[in-house]
N, C-alpha and C positions, 0 to 999 in steps of 0.2 A: 628223783622220780624213777619209778620202776619202768622197765621196757614195756610191760603190758599197759601201764598208764599212758605212756606216750602214744600208743595206738589209738587212744580215744579221740585225739585231736588231729591225727593225720587223716585228712579227708581227700578222697579221690573223686573228682567230679566227672561222672560218666558223660555229661553233656558237653564237657570241654574238649576241644580239639588239641589242647596242649598234651604232648606225650606224657604218659603216666610217670615215667622216671623223672621228668621235669617237675611234675606236680609233687612228687615225693621230695625232691630237692628243695622246692619252695616251702613245703610244710616244715621241714627241719629248720630251715633258715628263719622262718617266721617264729618258730618256737624259741630260737635263740634271741631274736629281736624282742620278743615278749617276756624274756627272762624265764621261760618255762624249762629251758634246757641249759644246764650249766656245764662248765668244763669238767670232763670226767664222766659225764652222764653216759650210761650204757644204753645203746639203742636196741630196738627189737632185732631179732635174728632175721636172716633172709627167709627162712621157713615161716616165721611168725608174720612177716610182712606179706608174703605170698598168700598165706591162708586167710588172714584177717582182711586184707584189702582186695582180695580176688584178682591178684596180678601174677604174672609168671615170675619164676625165680630169676630169669634173665633180666626182666624189667626192674625188679627190686635191687638186684646186684648192680645194674647200670646206674640206678639212682645213687647208691652208695659210692660207686666209682666216681661219679660226678662230684659228690661232696668231698671225696678224697682229693680229687684234682684241685678243688678250691682250697684245700688245706684246712677243711673244717672237721673231718673225721679221719680216724685211722682204725686199723684192726689189729687185734692181738690173737694169734692162733690159739684156738681152744677156748677163747673168752668172748670174742665177738667185736662189734664196732663201738667206738667211743667218740664222744665229742672231745676234740683236742684244742679247739680254737673258738672262742666266743667273741673275738674282736671283729669278725666278719659280719657286717650288717648291710642290709640293702633297704633303703627307705623308699625306693621307687617300686610301685606295683602297678602294672599296666594290664588293662583289659583290651585285647584285640577283638573287635566285633565285625566280622566280615560277612558279606551277603551270601557267599557260596565258596565252596572249595573247588579250585580249578588250577590248571598249570600256571596261570598268570597270578592267581592269589598266592600260590606257593612261592613264587618268585618274590612277591612283596614280603611274605612272612619270613623267608630265608634271609633276605637282605636286611630286614628289620632286626631279627635276632642276632645276626652277625654284627651289625653296627652297634647295637645296644650292649652286646657282650654280657658280662655278669653284673652289670650295674642295676638291673631291674629284674624283679620276678614278673613273669608273663603268663597270663591266662588267655587262651585262644578259643573263641566261640564262633560257630557258624549258625546264622539264623535262617538260611535257605530262602532269602527274599521274603520271609514271612513277617509282616508288620506286627502281628499280635505277639509272636515270640520275641521279636526285637524289643517291643515295648516292655514286656515282662522282664527281660534281662536288664534293661536300663533301670527300671523302677526298683527291682530287687537288689541290684548290685551297685547303685550309683555312689554309695558311701564306702564301698570296699576297696576303691582303687585311687591311686594318685593321678592316673591318666586313663582316658578312654580314646582308643584309636578306632574310628568308625568308617566303614565304607557303606554309605546309605543308598542301597538300591532295593526297590520293592516291586513285586508283580502287581499288587493291589493293596489299597488301604494306607498307602504311605503318604497321603496328602496331609496328614496330621503329624508326621514324623518330627517336624521341626519343633512342635510343642513339647514332645518328649525329650528331644535333644537339648532344648533350652533349659531343662531342669538340671542339667549337668553344669557345675561351675565352669566358666569359660577357661580358667587357667588349667583345667583338667582335660579340655576337649581338643582333639586333633581329628579333623575330617580329611579323608582321602578320596581321590578320584573325581568327585564332583562337589560343587558348592550347592548347598540345599537352601532354596529360598525360604525365608522366615527364620533362619537361625541367626540370632542377633548377638551383638557384643564382640569383643576382641578375642578371637580364638585362632588357633593355628590350622592351616589347611594346605594341602598339596593337591592341586586340582587340574583337571583337563578342561580346555576350552573346546567343547565338542564340535560346535559349528565351525569355528575358525580352523581347528585342527584338520578336519576332513577336507575342507576347502583348500587349504594350503598344500596338503598331501596330494590331492588330485591335480592341483596346478603344477606341482613338481613332475607329475607323470604325464603332462599334457602331450609331449611329443609322441609318446607311445599310444596314448588314448586316441590321438588323431587318426590312427589306423582303423578305428571302429566308428560306427554310426550311433549306437544306442548304449546308454548306461542304465543298468538296473541294479537296485539295491534290495537285498533280501532282508526285510524287516518284519519279523513275526509279530502278530497282533499281541500275543501275551509275552511281551518282552520287557525287561527292566532297562533296556538301553534308552538313553535320553532322546527325546524328540528333537533336540538341537542338532543331532547328527543329520537328520533329514533336512533341517534348515540349511546347513552347510552344503549338503548334496544338491538341493534345489538351486541354490545360489550359483554353484559352480556350473551346473548344466545350463542355466539360463545365460550366464556370463559368456560361455563358450559355445553356445548354440548346439548342445547335444540333445537328441531325443532321449527321454528318460522315463523311468517307471519305478514305482515302489511295489515290490512283490511281497505278499504275506506268506505264500506257500510255494516253495520252489518245486515241489512234487507235481504241481498242477500247471506250471508255467510252460508255455511253448518256447523252445530254445531255437534261435536262428543264428546263422553265421553273421558276424559283424557286431555282435553284442559283447558288452563287458558286464560281468556279474561281481558285485561287491557283497560279500557275506559277513554277517556279524557273529552268527552262532556256528560252533564247530560241526554240529550235526548237519547243518545246511550245506557246509562245504563238502562233506562226505557225499550227501545226496546229489549235489551238483556235479561232482566229479564222476560219480557212477553213471549219471544220465549222459554226460558228455562222452564217456567211453562207449556206452550203448549206441549213441547216435553217430559214433565215429567222427566226432568233431575234434579237431586238433586244438589243444589248449595252448594259447599264446599265438595262434595263427588265425584259426576260424573264430574262436571265442576267447575273450580275455577273462582272467580271474584275479580279483584282488580280495584278500582276506584280512579281516580286522584282527589285530593282536598277533604279535610275533611269537612263534614257538620254534624250538630247534628243528622239529620235524618238518616245518614248512620250508626250511632251507634246502631240504633234501628231496621230498616227494615230487614226482613229475618234473624233475630237473629244476625245482625251485618254484615256490608260490610267492608272488608279490604280496607284501603285507603293508598295512598302515597301522602303526602301533605306538602307544605311549611307552615310556620307559618305566617298566614295573620295578626294576631294581632301584631307580631313583625314588619312587614312591616310598618304598620301605626304608631306605637310608634316610630320606628327608624326615619321615615320621620319627625315627630314632633320634635324629638331631633335635627335633622339637622337644622330645621328652627330656633330653639331656641338657639342653640350653635354656629351656623355658620360654623361648620366643613365641609370640603369637602373630606371626606374619602369615600372609597367604602367598603361596608360590605356585606359579604355573609349571606344569610338568612338561618336559620335552616330548615332542611327538615326531615320529620318523616315518619316511617312506623307504621301503626296502624293495627296490626294483629287481625282479627276477624274470625267468623265462615264461611265466604264466601270463604275461602282459606284453 
């Protein structure tokens, strides 16, 4: 096959969040698997790839370097890149379908790709909590992959998501972060128990919470966070006799000393801290702050922000193990309290 012919089936999906050099690597390996590329086949030049696929020269070169590292291609000065090994095959093809891109989702992605290694080709898509786009992706691609790894969170319209997910053969399905009611059959899942997790985390922080009178949780109306979080919050406050309140908009809330604020969204944490500074209320003394989801920055800012958080690395690693071992069990994800000076 001539190099220009190879370009016809190397596809770069602009909707995919998979790095383009990885997409190029996967396309060449798929060509080998399908028998379209033989040992000794001359590949398109860096310039040809860059022009035809509208990618930078650095990206094209990185893709070839990756293939070279795998022992699949090599180059001859003045002649170009050749296939030198067709014994390398990957039968696993995974679609990662995440609701959004964030620091926490990146941790899941990084731990998944590290654990899976070169055993699978990975396509990574973000559907931005949009059920219509999610449904379109599943319907159009459900026959293209050996596995689907899905984080199912929607701002609206997701009440029928289980019907779409149920069209995926259960041996292909891995659900992360939450169990979705209505999804039937034996499938793999690594999930959070949202109500029990927040209850247990607040209970661990009880000695410090006892320095305050009121607990407030910032729960925006248009949020993909499960309502079970509020169930666990209410149960804790009732069990330990705390005055409590659910806030939908922190910008409009009156802030008083003796209160603890639990935020879910990063934007709300920024707004809360800005307001506390303006009001000259000392964090960790006048007002307590607990933030959902651990990030490295929260260990540092304001001498440390207390967090309650799932283990995102565990989520990614566990998903990779499901792909590699074929098990269809459901595993609860560890959830941690990280006590710092903001409480």
